[in-house]
C-alpha positions as CSV (number, residue, x, y, z in Angstrom):
1,M,-46.7,26.9,-109.9
2,E,-45.0,28.6,-113.2
3,S,-44.6,25.2,-114.6
4,R,-48.4,23.8,-114.0
5,V,-49.8,27.5,-115.6
6,S,-47.3,27.0,-118.7
7,R,-48.5,23.4,-119.3
8,L,-52.0,24.1,-118.7
9,E,-51.4,27.0,-121.2
10,A,-49.8,24.8,-123.9
11,D,-53.0,22.8,-123.3
12,L,-55.2,25.4,-124.1
13,A,-53.7,26.0,-127.5
14,A,-53.6,22.7,-127.9
15,L,-57.2,22.3,-127.3
16,K,-58.5,25.3,-129.7
17,T,-56.1,23.3,-132.5
18,D,-58.3,20.5,-131.8
19,V,-62.2,22.8,-132.1
20,A,-61.1,24.3,-134.9
21,V,-60.5,20.8,-137.0
22,I,-63.8,19.6,-135.3
23,R,-65.9,22.9,-136.3
24,S,-64.2,22.8,-140.0
25,N,-65.6,19.1,-140.9
26,Y,-69.0,19.4,-138.8
27,V,-72.0,18.7,-141.0
28,T,-74.5,21.0,-140.4
29,K,-78.4,19.8,-139.7
30,E,-78.8,22.0,-143.3
31,D,-75.9,20.5,-145.3
32,L,-77.2,16.7,-143.8
33,H,-80.9,17.5,-144.8
34,K,-80.1,18.7,-148.3
35,E,-77.5,16.1,-148.8
36,I,-80.5,13.0,-148.4
37,N,-83.1,15.0,-150.6
38,N,-80.9,15.0,-153.2
39,L,-79.9,11.3,-153.0
40,T,-83.7,10.4,-152.5
41,W,-84.5,12.4,-155.8
42,R,-81.6,10.1,-157.9
43,L,-83.3,7.2,-156.2
44,I,-86.6,8.4,-157.4
45,T,-85.3,8.9,-160.8
46,F,-83.0,5.7,-160.9
47,V,-86.1,3.9,-160.2
48,C,-88.7,5.2,-162.5
49,S,-86.2,4.9,-165.9
50,F,-85.6,1.2,-164.8
51,G,-89.2,0.4,-164.8
52,T,-90.1,2.4,-167.7
53,A,-87.1,0.6,-169.4
54,L,-88.4,-3.5,-168.2
55,V,-91.7,-1.9,-169.6
56,A,-90.4,-0.7,-172.6
57,A,-88.6,-3.9,-173.2
58,T,-91.4,-6.1,-172.1
59,Y,-93.6,-4.5,-174.7
60,F,-90.6,-4.7,-177.2
61,I,-90.6,-8.3,-176.6
62,A,-94.3,-9.2,-176.6
63,R,-95.0,-7.0,-180.6
64,H,-91.9,-8.3,-182.2
65,S,-92.5,-11.6,-180.9
């Protein structure tokens, strides 16, 4: 009986360590939302900048050809 209790105590300590590691790496919904929002705005900025550059290049080619 004593050996079973000591084994359970050791398993409980290992379980506490595992839960602590999981909590430290856990991403909250708020963190995920912020990151998705930042990436969305980066993509929008890139697409608009690239589109503007294409229009400028087309205008330059049409004007100076």
